[in-house]
N, C-alpha and C positions, 0 to 999 in steps of 0.2 A: 172641496176642502181635502187637506192630506197632516194630517195634523199625529206628529210621533210622542210617546209617553205616557205612563197608567196616570200620568195627573193630568191631561184631557179631561174634561165636560165638556159631552155632547150639545150643544146648543148654548153653552156660556164664552163666548171670546167680544168683552168689551170693550176691544178696539174695531173688531170687525161691524160687530153694534154701532159702533158710535160715525162709522164710516158711512153702512146703510142709512141712519135716520139723514144725513146728511145727505146724502143725495138725494129721499125722500123728499126730504125741504129746497133741493137746489130744484128738484122736477115740478112741485105744485111751483114754487115761486118762477121757474122761468123754459116753458115746457114748448116753449121756442127751440131750448136748443139742444132738445132731444134726438139725438140721429141713431135708428140703427143702422144695425150691418146686414147693407143691402147686398152684400154681391159675399161671394165666396174668395174673390181675392181680395178683397178687404179685410176677410179676419183675417186673408192666412198674411196679410200686408202685419198684421197688428203681434204678431207673434214670431213674424221672420228672426229667428239668429235663431232665437231657444231652443234648445236640444233637448229631446226627452228621448227616454229610450222605453217604450214602452213595456220590456222585461225587464224593467229594474225591478229587485227584490227591494219592494219596501218597510222588511220586516215584521215580525209579527206587533209591534203598537201601533203598526201606520192604523188610525181609522179617515175611512172615504165619509166624507160626511153631502 
């Protein structure tokens, strides 16, 4: 996760926390629906069309979590 700005506190994201709790509940309720990324091709298909610049300057306030 990349966050910008000094107002961000590591580990405190109520939206992400709620989403992860939802995922955990669904994984327990319906484990038969869980599928892994079985191949590099499938993983690449998930990010197809997303442009990424690995040299982009994220600034001094960016935090990698």
